[in-house]
All heavy atoms as an XYZ file, in Angstrom:
790
protein
N      -1.539     -7.593     -9.314
C      -2.285     -7.647    -10.547
C      -1.313     -7.553    -11.704
O      -0.351     -6.789    -11.670
C      -3.271     -6.476    -10.598
C      -4.004     -6.376    -11.896
S      -5.176     -5.022    -11.854
C      -6.147     -5.465    -13.258
N      -1.584     -8.356    -12.708
C      -0.821     -8.295    -13.961
C      -1.830     -8.233    -15.095
O      -2.856     -8.916    -15.055
C       0.082     -9.518    -14.108
C       0.880     -9.493    -15.367
N       1.936     -8.636    -15.551
C       0.757    -10.196    -16.512
C       2.442     -8.834    -16.769
N       1.736     -9.777    -17.361
N      -1.533     -7.398    -16.082
C      -2.418     -7.267    -17.232
C      -1.667     -7.724    -18.475
O      -0.585     -7.220    -18.768
C      -2.908     -5.813    -17.420
C      -3.828     -5.717    -18.627
C      -3.615     -5.314    -16.164
N      -2.243     -8.677    -19.173
C      -1.688     -9.133    -20.443
C      -2.403     -8.354    -21.539
O      -3.617     -8.491    -21.719
C      -1.879    -10.645    -20.646
C      -1.099    -11.408    -19.575
C      -1.436    -11.066    -22.053
C      -1.270    -12.916    -19.637
N      -1.652     -7.487    -22.220
C      -2.256     -6.657    -23.256
C      -2.336     -7.391    -24.596
O      -3.298     -7.243    -25.315
C      -1.490     -5.345    -23.391
C      -1.683     -4.466    -22.172
C      -1.171     -3.060    -22.354
O      -0.094     -2.892    -22.968
O      -1.849     -2.138    -21.879
N      -1.314     -8.170    -24.919
C      -1.328     -8.904    -26.190
C      -1.586    -10.371    -25.884
O      -0.694    -11.130    -25.535
C       0.001     -8.751    -26.927
C       0.037     -9.518    -28.240
O      -1.034     -9.950    -28.721
O       1.141     -9.690    -28.790
N      -2.832    -10.752    -26.009
C      -3.209    -12.123    -25.689
C      -3.651    -12.895    -26.925
O      -4.337    -13.893    -26.836
C      -4.293    -12.151    -24.611
C      -5.466    -11.236    -24.869
C      -6.578    -11.678    -25.572
C      -5.462     -9.929    -24.406
C      -7.647    -10.844    -25.812
C      -6.527     -9.084    -24.641
C      -7.614     -9.550    -25.343
O      -8.674     -8.710    -25.580
N      -3.214    -12.449    -28.089
C      -3.615    -13.094    -29.343
C      -3.029    -14.497    -29.495
O      -3.596    -15.321    -30.187
C      -3.196    -12.240    -30.553
O      -1.785    -11.997    -30.491
C      -3.941    -10.914    -30.553
N      -1.897    -14.797    -28.848
C      -1.261    -16.113    -28.994
C      -1.556    -17.059    -27.842
O      -0.971    -18.128    -27.750
C       0.240    -15.941    -29.133
C       0.623    -15.273    -30.417
C       2.103    -15.308    -30.612
N       2.513    -13.985    -31.049
C       3.679    -13.457    -30.859
N       4.601    -14.133    -30.222
N       3.975    -12.267    -31.279
N      -2.409    -16.683    -26.931
C      -2.670    -17.546    -25.780
C      -3.334    -18.857    -26.171
O      -3.204    -19.843    -25.454
C      -3.523    -16.822    -24.734
C      -2.809    -15.723    -23.967
C      -3.767    -15.067    -22.988
C      -1.591    -16.251    -23.248
N      -4.020    -18.889    -27.293
C      -4.639    -20.126    -27.750
C      -3.618    -21.181    -28.113
O      -3.849    -22.377    -27.974
N      -2.444    -20.744    -28.563
C      -1.398    -21.681    -28.940
C      -0.412    -21.932    -27.808
O       0.271    -22.937    -27.789
C      -0.608    -21.163    -30.156
O      -0.021    -19.897    -29.822
C      -1.508    -21.014    -31.367
N      -0.350    -21.021    -26.850
C       0.577    -21.176    -25.736
C      -0.019    -20.526    -24.481
O       0.269    -19.375    -24.164
C       1.921    -20.514    -26.070
C       2.980    -20.772    -25.034
C       4.317    -20.132    -25.416
N       5.212    -20.201    -24.302
C       5.314    -19.283    -23.354
N       4.590    -18.208    -23.388
N       6.160    -19.432    -22.351
N      -0.860    -21.231    -23.741
C      -1.521    -20.639    -22.573
C      -0.639    -20.528    -21.325
O      -1.077    -20.000    -20.316
C      -2.689    -21.591    -22.321
C      -2.225    -22.893    -22.860
C      -1.334    -22.565    -24.034
N       0.611    -20.995    -21.388
C       1.475    -20.964    -20.215
C       1.661    -19.586    -19.605
O       1.828    -19.475    -18.391
C       2.857    -21.568    -20.527
C       2.842    -23.037    -20.816
C       2.513    -23.358    -22.275
O       2.532    -22.450    -23.128
O       2.233    -24.519    -22.540
N       1.663    -18.486    -20.394
C       1.875    -17.174    -19.763
C       0.874    -16.857    -18.657
O       1.195    -16.137    -17.723
C       1.728    -16.189    -20.921
C       2.107    -16.969    -22.121
C       1.609    -18.372    -21.838
N      -0.306    -17.402    -18.719
C      -1.301    -17.123    -17.679
C      -0.805    -17.663    -16.344
O      -0.696    -16.915    -15.366
C      -2.673    -17.726    -18.050
C      -3.231    -17.031    -19.292
C      -3.642    -17.632    -16.882
C      -4.468    -17.680    -19.864
N      -0.492    -18.930    -16.276
C      -0.030    -19.520    -15.022
C       1.341    -18.975    -14.627
O       1.597    -18.744    -13.453
C       0.008    -21.048    -15.114
C       0.303    -21.723    -13.791
C      -0.639    -21.293    -12.655
O      -1.851    -21.170    -12.880
O      -0.145    -21.077    -11.528
N       2.217    -18.741    -15.613
C       3.537    -18.171    -15.324
C       3.413    -16.819    -14.632
O       4.086    -16.553    -13.640
C       4.363    -18.002    -16.600
C       4.772    -19.323    -17.230
O       4.637    -20.379    -16.568
O       5.223    -19.293    -18.394
N       2.540    -15.971    -15.153
C       2.375    -14.633    -14.575
C       1.715    -14.683    -13.206
O       2.086    -13.920    -12.311
C       1.593    -13.729    -15.529
C       2.446    -13.245    -16.679
O       3.490    -12.663    -16.464
N       2.011    -13.503    -17.904
N       0.761    -15.565    -13.019
C       0.152    -15.699    -11.697
C       1.175    -16.187    -10.674
O       1.205    -15.708     -9.542
C      -1.055    -16.642    -11.752
C      -2.322    -16.049    -12.361
C      -3.370    -17.136    -12.574
C      -2.875    -14.941    -11.480
N       2.024    -17.115    -11.074
C       3.064    -17.613    -10.174
C       4.044    -16.500     -9.815
O       4.441    -16.371     -8.666
C       3.804    -18.800    -10.797
C       4.841    -19.408     -9.887
C       4.260    -19.916     -8.572
O       3.134    -20.394     -8.500
N       5.023    -19.762     -7.509
N       4.433    -15.676    -10.790
C       5.338    -14.557    -10.520
C       4.708    -13.583     -9.529
O       5.394    -13.053     -8.653
C       5.696    -13.838    -11.813
C       6.657    -14.598    -12.683
C       6.942    -13.840    -13.959
C       7.783    -14.657    -14.911
N       7.999    -13.975    -16.190
N       3.417    -13.340     -9.666
C       2.727    -12.460     -8.729
C       2.760    -13.041     -7.318
O       3.033    -12.331     -6.348
C       1.273    -12.243     -9.149
C       1.018    -11.304    -10.307
C      -0.470    -11.306    -10.652
C       1.476     -9.902     -9.968
N       2.477    -14.324     -7.212
C       2.484    -14.979     -5.894
C       3.867    -14.907     -5.248
O       3.986    -14.758     -4.032
C       2.035    -16.424     -6.023
C       0.568    -16.565     -6.350
C       0.149    -18.035     -6.410
N      -1.078    -18.160     -7.149
C      -1.199    -18.715     -8.356
N      -0.154    -19.256     -8.955
N      -2.362    -18.771     -8.953
N       4.911    -15.010     -6.061
C       6.278    -14.975     -5.544
C       6.668    -13.585     -5.038
O       7.606    -13.453     -4.251
C       7.255    -15.434     -6.621
C       7.149    -16.925     -6.907
C       7.951    -17.358     -8.120
O       8.640    -16.513     -8.745
O       7.891    -18.551     -8.463
N       5.968    -12.551     -5.449
C       6.257    -11.193     -4.981
C       5.793    -10.976     -3.545
O       6.251    -10.056     -2.873
C       5.573    -10.156     -5.885
C       6.132    -10.020     -7.297
C       5.243     -9.102     -8.125
C       7.558     -9.500     -7.264
N       4.899    -11.807     -3.058
C       4.367    -11.666     -1.709
C       5.323    -12.358     -0.739
O       5.553    -13.561     -0.842
C       2.959    -12.295     -1.599
C       2.014    -11.644     -2.606
C       2.431    -12.173     -0.181
C       0.719    -12.402     -2.815
N       5.903    -11.615      0.196
C       6.836    -12.233      1.152
C       6.134    -13.345      1.947
O       5.029    -13.156      2.452
C       7.229    -11.073      2.073
C       6.890     -9.833      1.312
C       5.743    -10.192      0.417
N       6.774    -14.471      2.067
C       6.162    -15.613      2.749
C       6.021    -15.397      4.242
O       5.130    -15.951      4.867
C       6.969    -16.898      2.499
O       8.316    -16.672      2.906
C       6.921    -17.303      1.040
N       6.872    -14.587      4.831
C       6.819    -14.370      6.283
C       6.145    -13.048      6.661
O       6.196    -12.649      7.804
C       8.222    -14.417      6.866
C       8.846    -15.785      6.728
C      10.194    -15.842      7.379
C      10.771    -17.237      7.208
N      12.030    -17.417      7.886
N       5.535    -12.410      5.692
C       4.872    -11.130      5.982
C       3.634    -11.369      6.835
O       2.854    -12.280      6.587
C       4.478    -10.449      4.679
N       3.499    -10.557      7.853
C       2.319    -10.636      8.714
C       1.320     -9.608      8.204
O       1.307     -8.460      8.641
C       2.710    -10.375     10.166
C       3.597    -11.461     10.728
C       3.948    -11.213     12.185
O       3.206    -10.492     12.872
O       4.975    -11.747     12.621
N       0.500    -10.035      7.269
C      -0.444     -9.133      6.620
C      -1.828     -9.255      7.240
O      -2.274    -10.353      7.569
C      -0.514     -9.450      5.121
C       0.823     -9.380      4.376
C       0.666     -9.902      2.960
C       1.351     -7.953      4.374
N      -2.485     -8.125      7.377
C      -3.832     -8.130      7.945
C      -4.821     -8.818      7.008
O      -5.748     -9.484      7.452
C      -4.279     -6.704      8.220
C      -5.622     -6.617      8.914
C      -5.967     -5.183      9.291
O      -5.209     -4.259      9.055
N      -7.108     -5.011      9.895
N      -4.602     -8.671      5.700
C      -5.488     -9.283      4.712
C      -4.659    -10.131      3.761
O      -3.528     -9.794      3.427
C      -6.232     -8.212      3.907
C      -7.057     -7.303      4.767
C      -6.606     -6.038      5.118
C      -8.288     -7.715      5.262
C      -7.362     -5.205      5.923
C      -9.054     -6.890      6.067
C      -8.581     -5.634      6.394
O      -9.334     -4.814      7.186
N      -5.219    -11.205      3.301
C      -4.547    -12.069      2.341
C      -4.559    -11.376      0.971
O      -5.624    -10.989      0.487
C      -5.253    -13.435      2.244
C      -5.190    -14.148      3.596
C      -4.626    -14.287      1.142
C      -6.048    -15.394      3.665
N      -3.382    -11.196      0.356
C      -3.340    -10.546     -0.956
C      -4.046    -11.386     -2.022
O      -3.976    -12.618     -2.009
C      -1.851    -10.444     -1.264
C      -1.168    -10.612      0.042
C      -2.060    -11.484      0.867
N      -4.709    -10.707     -2.895
C      -5.380    -11.357     -4.021
C      -4.499    -11.189     -5.249
O      -4.070    -10.082     -5.554
C      -6.734    -10.685     -4.264
C      -7.469    -11.210     -5.469
C      -8.759    -10.449     -5.743
O      -9.033     -9.437     -5.079
O      -9.486    -10.871     -6.651
N      -4.189    -12.275     -5.921
C      -3.460    -12.177     -7.183
C      -4.478    -12.187     -8.301
O      -5.414    -12.986     -8.303
C      -2.450    -13.329     -7.358
O      -3.122    -14.575     -7.206
C      -1.329    -13.228     -6.341
N      -4.293    -11.284     -9.231
C      -5.287    -11.075    -10.276
C      -4.593    -10.931    -11.610
O      -3.599    -10.206    -11.725
C      -6.078     -9.802     -9.936
C      -7.193     -9.379    -10.849
C      -8.302    -10.423    -10.875
C      -7.750     -8.040    -10.379
N      -5.107    -11.607    -12.618
C      -4.604    -11.507    -13.976
C      -5.754    -11.041    -14.847
O      -6.835    -11.630    -14.816
C      -4.081    -12.858    -14.462
C      -3.475    -12.832    -15.856
C      -2.033    -12.370    -15.786
C      -3.556    -14.199    -16.479
N      -5.518     -9.981    -15.599
C      -6.545     -9.414    -16.478
C      -6.010     -9.351    -17.901
O      -4.803     -9.405    -18.123
C      -6.928     -8.008    -16.008
C      -7.622     -7.963    -14.678
C      -9.097     -8.296    -14.760
O      -9.676     -8.235    -15.864
O      -9.680     -8.613    -13.709
N      -6.912     -9.179    -18.841
C      -6.560     -9.054    -20.252
C      -7.110     -7.739    -20.778
O      -8.253     -7.382    -20.491
C      -7.170    -10.197    -21.064
C      -6.719    -11.547    -20.612
C      -7.458    -12.268    -19.687
C      -5.540    -12.089    -21.088
C      -7.045    -13.514    -19.259
C      -5.110    -13.335    -20.659
C      -5.863    -14.048    -19.737
N      -6.294     -7.020    -21.541
C      -6.748     -5.779    -22.145
C      -5.738     -4.666    -21.961
O      -4.555     -4.896    -21.733
N      -6.218     -3.430    -22.063
C      -5.383     -2.242    -21.925
C      -5.093     -2.028    -20.445
O      -6.015     -1.846    -19.641
C      -6.120     -1.048    -22.538
C      -5.301      0.177    -22.610
N      -5.641      1.318    -21.947
C      -4.135      0.441    -23.254
C      -4.738      2.246    -22.185
N      -3.814      1.740    -22.969
N      -3.812     -2.069    -20.065
C      -3.420     -2.076    -18.652
C      -4.044     -0.954    -17.820
O      -4.635     -1.237    -16.774
C      -1.902     -2.071    -18.525
N      -3.938      0.305    -18.222
C      -4.513      1.351    -17.367
C      -6.011      1.171    -17.126
O      -6.487      1.325    -15.999
C      -4.230      2.647    -18.133
C      -3.076      2.325    -19.015
C      -3.235      0.879    -19.362
N      -6.743      0.819    -18.153
C      -8.190      0.632    -18.010
C      -8.512     -0.538    -17.082
O      -9.414     -0.452    -16.245
C      -8.825      0.403    -19.376
C      -8.784      1.628    -20.265
C      -9.217      1.324    -21.691
O      -9.642      0.186    -21.990
O      -9.113      2.246    -22.522
N      -7.782     -1.633    -17.220
C      -8.042     -2.806    -16.391
C      -7.662     -2.543    -14.929
O      -8.346     -2.997    -14.023
C      -7.281     -4.028    -16.923
C      -7.610     -4.421    -18.357
C      -9.080     -4.591    -18.627
N      -9.646     -5.583    -17.735
C     -10.950     -5.763    -17.550
N     -11.813     -5.027    -18.191
N     -11.388     -6.682    -16.723
N      -6.572     -1.810    -14.707
C      -6.155     -1.477    -13.343
C      -7.218     -0.619    -12.676
O      -7.632     -0.884    -11.542
C      -4.788     -0.756    -13.355
C      -3.682     -1.731    -13.792
C      -4.481     -0.142    -11.988
C      -2.365     -1.069    -14.133
N      -7.676      0.406    -13.385
C      -8.695      1.300    -12.827
C     -10.002      0.572    -12.560
O     -10.633      0.776    -11.524
C      -8.928      2.483    -13.771
C      -7.766      3.464    -13.868
C      -7.978      4.417    -15.036
C      -7.586      4.211    -12.562
N     -10.395     -0.303    -13.483
C     -11.643     -1.047    -13.299
C     -11.544     -1.983    -12.087
O     -12.464     -2.068    -11.281
C     -11.992     -1.835    -14.556
C     -13.326     -2.528    -14.451
C     -13.768     -3.122    -15.759
C     -15.190     -3.571    -15.560
N     -15.629     -4.680    -16.155
N     -10.424     -2.693    -11.972
C     -10.244     -3.609    -10.836
C     -10.258     -2.840     -9.517
O     -10.853     -3.290     -8.534
C      -8.943     -4.390    -10.989
N      -9.614     -1.681     -9.481
C      -9.590     -0.873     -8.253
C     -10.987     -0.387     -7.901
O     -11.383     -0.418     -6.727
C      -8.640      0.308     -8.429
N     -11.735      0.028     -8.901
C     -13.095      0.503     -8.646
C     -14.002     -0.628     -8.175
O     -14.749     -0.475     -7.215
C     -13.676      1.143     -9.910
C     -15.020      1.782     -9.692
C     -15.529      2.494    -10.925
O     -14.715      2.962    -11.731
O     -16.759      2.561    -11.069
N     -13.923     -1.775     -8.832
C     -14.758     -2.919     -8.457
C     -14.470     -3.393     -7.029
O     -15.365     -3.859     -6.337
C     -14.529     -4.084     -9.420
C     -15.095     -3.859    -10.792
C     -14.723     -4.955    -11.779
O     -13.859     -5.807    -11.469
O     -15.302     -4.947    -12.877
N     -13.220     -3.267     -6.601
C     -12.831     -3.735     -5.268
C     -12.859     -2.613     -4.225
O     -12.464     -2.802     -3.096
C     -11.431     -4.356     -5.340
C     -11.485     -5.698     -6.028
C     -10.142     -6.125     -6.561
N     -10.227     -7.436     -7.154
C     -10.760     -7.678     -8.352
N     -11.278     -6.702     -9.075
N     -10.805     -8.911     -8.833
N     -13.304     -1.432     -4.656
C     -13.351     -0.261     -3.776
C     -12.011     -0.056     -3.082
O     -11.920      0.097     -1.863
C     -14.495     -0.383     -2.773
C     -15.856     -0.467     -3.434
C     -17.007     -0.651     -2.458
O     -16.762     -0.777     -1.243
O     -18.155     -0.665     -2.921
N     -10.960     -0.069     -3.895
C      -9.591      0.040     -3.378
C      -9.370      1.371     -2.670
O      -9.876      2.408     -3.102
C      -8.596     -0.112     -4.526
N      -8.606      1.329     -1.583
C      -8.228      2.535     -0.859
C      -6.985      3.171     -1.465
O      -6.724      4.349     -1.255
C      -7.943      2.219      0.608
C      -9.189      1.755      1.334
O     -10.279      2.281      1.048
O      -9.074      0.850      2.177
N      -6.188      2.364     -2.183
C      -4.962      2.865     -2.790
C      -4.536      1.912     -3.903
O      -4.743      0.705     -3.808
C      -3.834      2.968     -1.760
C      -2.514      3.435     -2.347
S      -1.190      3.527     -1.121
C      -1.671      5.034     -0.288
N      -3.934      2.491     -4.937
C      -3.328      1.708     -6.017
C      -1.818      1.917     -5.902
O      -1.357      3.044     -5.772
C      -3.810      2.187     -7.404
C      -5.325      2.006     -7.533
C      -3.064      1.452     -8.520
C      -5.914      2.663     -8.772
N      -1.071      0.830     -5.930
C       0.390      0.921     -5.892
C       0.911      0.357     -7.206
O       0.597     -0.782     -7.564
C       0.969      0.143     -4.696
C       0.379      0.696     -3.396
C       2.496      0.223     -4.697
C       0.729     -0.098     -2.169
N       1.687      1.170     -7.918
C       2.211      0.774     -9.225
C       3.728      0.769     -9.218
O       4.345      1.699     -8.713
C       1.786      1.781    -10.309
C       0.339      1.916    -10.676
C       0.187      3.051    -11.681
C      -0.181      0.626    -11.253
N       4.310     -0.252     -9.795
C       5.724     -0.220    -10.122
C       5.819      0.404    -11.496
O       5.149     -0.032    -12.423
N       6.610      1.459    -11.657
C       6.687      2.151    -12.946
C       8.140      2.353    -13.351
O       8.991      2.661    -12.518
C       5.965      3.496    -12.856
N       8.377      2.181    -14.625
C       9.718      2.381    -15.191
C       9.594      3.141    -16.497
O       8.535      3.165    -17.108
C      10.392      1.043    -15.493
C      10.804      0.290    -14.276
C      11.629     -0.894    -14.685
N      12.060     -1.619    -13.490
C      12.676     -2.758    -13.525
N      12.936     -3.328    -14.660
N      13.039     -3.342    -12.409
N      10.716      3.694    -16.940
C      10.757      4.320    -18.258
C      10.415      3.266    -19.302
O      10.675      2.080    -19.106
C      12.139      4.906    -18.522
N       9.839      3.677    -20.413
C       9.353      2.739    -21.425
C      10.411      1.735    -21.854
O      10.126      0.558    -21.998
C       8.832      3.494    -22.648
C       8.176      2.582    -23.649
C       6.912      2.061    -23.412
C       8.836      2.209    -24.811
C       6.307      1.207    -24.301
C       8.232      1.351    -25.707
C       6.973      0.856    -25.460
O       6.376      0.005    -26.348
N      11.649      2.164    -22.016
C      12.705      1.258    -22.484
C      13.082      0.210    -21.445
O      13.730     -0.770    -21.767
C      13.947      2.055    -22.865
O      14.457      2.718    -21.722
N      12.667      0.400    -20.179
C      13.027     -0.527    -19.121
C      11.852     -1.337    -18.618
O      11.951     -1.994    -17.595
C      13.598      0.249    -17.928
C      14.838      1.040    -18.250
C      15.247      1.880    -17.055
O      14.414      2.397    -16.331
N      16.544      2.010    -16.860
N      10.746     -1.312    -19.311
C       9.534     -1.954    -18.801
C       9.742     -3.453    -18.683
O      10.180     -4.113    -19.616
C       8.329     -1.650    -19.708
C       7.108     -2.451    -19.269
C       8.027     -0.166    -19.675
N       9.438     -3.964    -17.501
C       9.517     -5.394    -17.238
C       8.132     -5.922    -16.958
O       7.134     -5.226    -17.074
N       8.048     -7.157    -16.547
C       6.743     -7.791    -16.355
C       5.992     -7.269    -15.134
O       4.792     -7.471    -15.030
C       6.923     -9.304    -16.235
O       7.708     -9.604    -15.103
N       6.665     -6.593    -14.212
C       5.966     -6.124    -13.015
C       5.844     -4.605    -12.966
O       5.444     -4.057    -11.957
C       6.692     -6.598    -11.737
O       8.017     -6.063    -11.750
C       6.719     -8.103    -11.666
N       6.181     -3.933    -14.041
C       6.132     -2.482    -14.048
C       5.404     -1.987    -15.299
O       5.558     -2.541    -16.377
C       7.548     -1.899    -14.036
C       8.274     -2.195    -12.769
N       8.792     -3.421    -12.475
C       8.535     -1.405    -11.708
C       9.361     -3.376    -11.287
N       9.216     -2.168    -10.797
N       4.642     -0.928    -15.130
C       3.957     -0.326    -16.277
C       4.742      0.889    -16.740
O       5.441      1.526    -15.960
C       2.503      0.068    -15.927
C       1.672     -1.139    -15.593
C       2.450      1.082    -14.810
N       4.652      1.237    -18.044
C       5.348      2.435    -18.535
C       4.782      3.691    -17.866
O       3.642      3.713    -17.414
C       5.042      2.443    -20.029
C       4.440      1.135    -20.358
C       3.941      0.529    -19.082
N       5.589      4.763    -17.828
C       5.149      6.006    -17.212
C       3.868      6.532    -17.842
O       3.022      7.113    -17.156
C       6.240      7.069    -17.268
C       7.256      6.883    -16.189
C       8.560      6.523    -16.350
C       7.064      7.017    -14.774
N       9.176      6.426    -15.121
C       8.284      6.727    -14.143
C       5.971      7.346    -13.979
C       8.445      6.760    -12.757
C       6.125      7.390    -12.598
C       7.360      7.100    -12.018
N       3.697      6.350    -19.155
C       2.476      6.850    -19.795
C       1.244      6.142    -19.237
O       0.209      6.771    -19.003
C       2.554      6.670    -21.312
O       2.712      5.300    -21.636
N       1.352      4.850    -19.006
C       0.235      4.097    -18.425
C       0.038      4.497    -16.968
O      -1.094      4.666    -16.507
C       0.491      2.594    -18.544
N       1.140      4.684    -16.245
C       1.042      5.120    -14.853
C       0.372      6.488    -14.777
O      -0.484      6.720    -13.914
C       2.432      5.169    -14.216
N       0.734      7.387    -15.686
C       0.119      8.712    -15.711
C      -1.385      8.611    -15.907
O      -2.164      9.293    -15.239
C       0.737      9.578    -16.816
C       0.087     10.911    -16.926
N      -0.955     11.156    -17.786
C       0.315     12.068    -16.245
C      -1.340     12.412    -17.647
N      -0.592     12.987    -16.722
N      -1.806      7.740    -16.809
C      -3.240      7.545    -17.058
C      -3.943      7.063    -15.784
O      -5.010      7.565    -15.434
C      -3.446      6.545    -18.199
C      -4.869      6.318    -18.544
N      -5.570      7.127    -19.398
C      -5.747      5.376    -18.118
C      -6.826      6.692    -19.493
N      -6.943      5.622    -18.729
N      -3.347      6.110    -15.104
C      -3.938      5.591    -13.867
C      -3.997      6.701    -12.812
O      -5.026      6.901    -12.173
C      -3.153      4.365    -13.337
C      -3.649      3.951    -11.963
C      -3.268      3.204    -14.322
N      -2.904      7.430    -12.643
C      -2.855      8.502    -11.646
C      -3.928      9.554    -11.926
O      -4.630      9.999    -11.018
C      -1.455      9.151    -11.625
C      -0.425      8.151    -11.091
C      -1.448     10.436    -10.801
C       1.011      8.544    -11.369
N      -4.068      9.927    -13.185
C      -5.009     10.991    -13.552
C      -6.472     10.562    -13.423
O      -7.338     11.399    -13.186
C      -4.726     11.452    -14.979
N      -6.771      9.273    -13.559
C      -8.149      8.809    -13.587
C      -8.597      8.061    -12.330
O      -9.779      7.763    -12.188
C      -8.356      7.886    -14.801
C      -8.046      8.534    -16.139
C      -8.974      9.694    -16.434
O     -10.161      9.644    -16.168
N      -8.417     10.766    -16.971
N      -7.693      7.754    -11.436
C      -8.025      6.930    -10.265
C      -8.961      7.652     -9.302
O      -8.882      8.870     -9.138
C      -6.756      6.510     -9.543
N      -9.818      6.885     -8.674
C     -10.742      7.410     -7.659
C     -10.122      7.396     -6.258
O     -10.750      7.802     -5.297
C     -12.039      6.598     -7.667
C     -11.883      5.226     -7.098
N     -11.337      4.192     -7.828
C     -12.157      4.727     -5.873
C     -11.298      3.110     -7.071
N     -11.786      3.405     -5.876
N      -8.891      6.902     -6.167
C      -8.204      6.799     -4.884
C      -6.746      7.216     -5.084
O      -6.288      7.357     -6.217
C      -8.292      5.369     -4.352
S      -7.533      4.141     -5.420
N      -5.990      7.407     -4.016
C      -4.566      7.753     -4.159
C      -3.793      6.657     -4.896
O      -4.126      5.480     -4.811
C      -4.073      7.861     -2.712
C      -5.284      8.053     -1.887
C      -6.399      7.341     -2.606
N      -2.754      7.090     -5.629
C      -1.898      6.156     -6.368
C      -0.458      6.400     -5.932
O       0.032      7.526     -5.974
C      -2.012      6.364     -7.894
C      -1.090      5.402     -8.633
C      -3.461      6.187     -8.343
N       0.187      5.334     -5.495
C       1.595      5.386     -5.115
C       2.384      4.707     -6.225
O       2.109      3.562     -6.572
C       1.817      4.651     -3.791
C       3.271      4.468     -3.346
C       3.929      5.807     -3.052
C       3.323      3.554     -2.136
N       3.351      5.439     -6.809
C       4.203      4.821     -7.822
C       5.573      4.570     -7.216
O       6.085      5.376     -6.445
C       4.356      5.706     -9.076
O       4.870      6.968     -8.700
C       3.039      5.869     -9.790
N       6.119      3.423     -7.571
C       7.441      3.031     -7.078
C       8.341      2.870     -8.286
O       8.023      2.118     -9.211
C       7.357      1.718     -6.284
C       6.417      1.915     -5.103
C       8.741      1.279     -5.839
C       6.103      0.649     -4.354
N       9.451      3.606     -8.284
C      10.373      3.576     -9.401
C      11.730      3.111     -8.910
O      12.176      3.508     -7.840
C      10.500      4.976    -10.002
C      11.379      5.048    -11.196
C      11.370      6.453    -11.745
N      12.088      7.345    -10.865
C      13.219      7.962    -11.215
N      13.722      7.804    -12.404
N      13.813      8.769    -10.361
N      12.368      2.262     -9.697
C      13.716      1.787     -9.331
C      14.754      2.643     -9.990
O      14.611      3.143    -11.032
C      13.893      0.342     -9.768
C      13.044     -0.592     -8.937
C      13.257     -2.039     -9.318
O      14.276     -2.385     -9.913
O      12.372     -2.827     -9.008
């Protein structure tokens, strides 16, 4: 899942939607023997709220977050403050992965 928080310019440049979905698909190992096919999801809005809503709607058993310090935030990681919000409000266990 990727959440685009600032989507005010998507009307003039919609490429970030497909770019981000492609990046998500590339994170899934091609030779992984997975019991379930991963779903790639792109949402718009405040990341912690959208993550929690998606997990609740899908009755997720676990949320896994890539988290980095705010100054190191990349496209696949949420800031620690957002991760904290998800951890504190989630209805299921949350695993954070930090590099």
